[in-house]
Phi, psi and omega in degrees: 000114178235151182304317184290350176302327186290348179269354183274150182294328182264024182300132180269086184297321184299323181299315180293315183294326177297329180270010173089019180266123175277129185250157179302142181254014182238167179281102186298315182297318181294318179296320180296319181293314180296322180291322178298316186284320183221075184292148177242339188215125170243132179245130178262124181112101186264025184284186186296322182296325179297312183291328183279339187234284182302315180294323180289324175298314179298323176303315179298321178296314179298325180294340178286342184080004183262005180210153187222022178236140176266195180239142177257126181260139177232127181261128184259341191246309188236094187292340177298333179302319179294315184290330188249332184252345182248297190295324178296342183246018179053039176069011176271154174210169178243124175263123175250111181271123186265112184274149181296338179282356180095004177261172180228154170241139186238129184221125176281124182261120182235019183279344178276119188259335176215152174231126188230152174265122178278066185233119184297341179268357182266155174297338181293338184298321180295327176292319177297319177299316178302316181296316183290339178271358181274125180301339184289340184295126184255322190212142163241144183225171188217137158225081185240010185069160183301326180296335182293344180267006183282164176204166177214172184298324182296319180286324176299327182284349179285356179070224187277014177234059183287164178255324184286157187300316184294329176293319179294319178296319178298320178297321179289324176294329176294323175298320179292323175300314181293337180279003177126025181051052185286144182286155180193149174252133182251103195245110173283140173237026179273154185276075175208147184296141176054045188298329178298326179292330180289320175297313183300316180299319179294312180298315183291332177297315179290314182298318180296318180295317181296323178294317179297327180274001179076018181274335178224154179285159178299334180297335177294319176298317178300320179299314182292332181273347183278107184286358169275349180249306185234131176231157180231073185292159173271160172209161172236121180239143179208111176193132180268126180229088183285175175302158176309130190264140181300321179298321180293316177305317180293319178298316181293319178299321179295331176286343188089015178278114190279335185275063184241020183281148174280150177231125171236123182273172178297337178266013175065037166275130180255120182209189182190170173294342175248156176229134178248142183208165176288166182281326185283140180203149177220135171218110181245126191232136173293125185273079182224079186243145187253345186223032186082176179203154172300141184282063184291347174298334177292343178253008175110355177292138177259119176261135186202197180271164177300318181300321180289321175303316180296321179294321177297316179299316180297317178303314183291313190282327186254350184223303200264351182216295189300318178297324180292322176300313182293322176301316178292324181296312183295309182288328178298319178294320182290329183263004173084018178278147175234008174220130177297322182296331175280321183297322184291346176278352175286122186298323179292318179295316180300316178297320179303306186287325177298314185284328172299312183291305189280327187258313188270317183273329186300327179300339180240019182297145170273111182268112183284346179089333183259343174231134182278120182301322180295318179291325179297313178296319180301316179295322181295313184284321189265338181246313191280310183296320183280358187300116185291345180274349184271106185276035182283151187233150173301326182295321178293314183294331181286351178301137176059032182303324181300334181274352188251335190297324183295325179277315189285332179234324182300323181294323177295316179298317178301319181291323175301316181294312184297328182263006178056043178276163183289111183292342179291348176288344179267107180237309185280329173296313173302325179297318178297318180293325175294318180296337179298323179292325177290323175299316180299330180293334177074030177237121183279183188289345176268001180087009181266144177287143172222159181267112174303153183293158181305140183199132183296341182249011187302309184298317180298315183285328177295329178299326182296321184260011188301324185277350178284138180235134178293127178088359181274143176267358184253015182295137172257102186277005178297339178297338184295336178299329178290343177264305191279000171266000186282104178292332180290340180263315188253356179085338178215160167281112187292341175284316176297330179282354179085014183248349187299314180297319179296318180295318179301317180297321178294322178298318177305316180293320182291334180267005188297332180153192179300132180085358184291327180296312179298314183297318181291316177301312181299317181302308185282323179293321180290316182293329183291000000 
């Protein structure tokens, strides 16, 4: 069983379907031809998240019979992905959806019609120019990570031959400008707040520099700023797509599916002809398009206003997901867990995150109206965290914790203060912040040293708790004021907020000795 088998005239469809493989329900050749002649969507970033989510959504849309165009993928960073993960399989891939019950769903994805290298030195560049000059193009989108929107003075100085992704995109938008100032929507689908602004900032940096250097006319800048022509909508995306999983590879091999090999490129991209991902997914998009758009709502995308997208992001980041992740990361490291899916089976940890979400954070949640915060937390705790296929770790989530606490917990505390709510309702959030000082100490609950995850402020903050010793009766906890008064870390001075004394008392309990982390967590989680 090979992916390209489905393109053959003598393809044995029944064999695949008997083994549980969902196959495309549309005419692949016809869709490819129509997309080639009159493309509507180019996506930059050929990684696993693209194939598991945007491409899979489009597949569902095509299966309805109500749409007839695929998506063209362009890779900006690692061209080997095109050579090794796309073209040998004629742009087909297999999506394996990993269910929380431990089962899988398998779907052949055929919505990607072309794969191109966004490399000005490649033959593919002329094809990209051709596509961008076609009036039919409606949208370009991105999953290139937040770093992909970066630029620097050296690349800006390269003129019309940039190396960074935003420079290449700007060059292609200039081609569209020259073709008649044709409209287009530039849509980020990366997991970062206000993502459309990040694309816009990158594109405008290059366009502004080129205009100043006389490489493009000022009218090009006007074109990019004209929202009747070019828009940069926001979106909120949420779906975990880990590296190809060994268990999945084994399952596919047992089916007789031959395209199950791992691929690692010279730039250390890990991919495969198959992509595995969790079942839960969200994509909420600002509906601000200038030239039409693919009807991705038929595949589950929610189109709404910019304000609502922002509310969904706020709900996720400050209440319903990110704070719970960080709580698990800190306590998971202290309690010796190395898998989130194992940690959530711990009754104390489960109580911690449930009660932070439902009892402490929910009173100030930002309700976007289109997603129910209670259901969002429920899916996170009951489906996403326990998924045995998700190899996520507390150690990974604990990276850069100092940069996350002000948003993930500080915003909730600020809202309690602003709304004059009862601060005594906050018990477990202070407990997590107290546990952070024990985490900084790098001593787990068994008394063993561990290495805290990378963090730009780790060394500075560890110095504050350096003199504290686990199990000592002589600790001077007055040093904690130098930590918990830090607005740059917590978003508020926790003493001014009325929480500093409570947190200090919890720190005393957490430092009491071996087993103190477990005992303190159990005490407060149970009482809450």
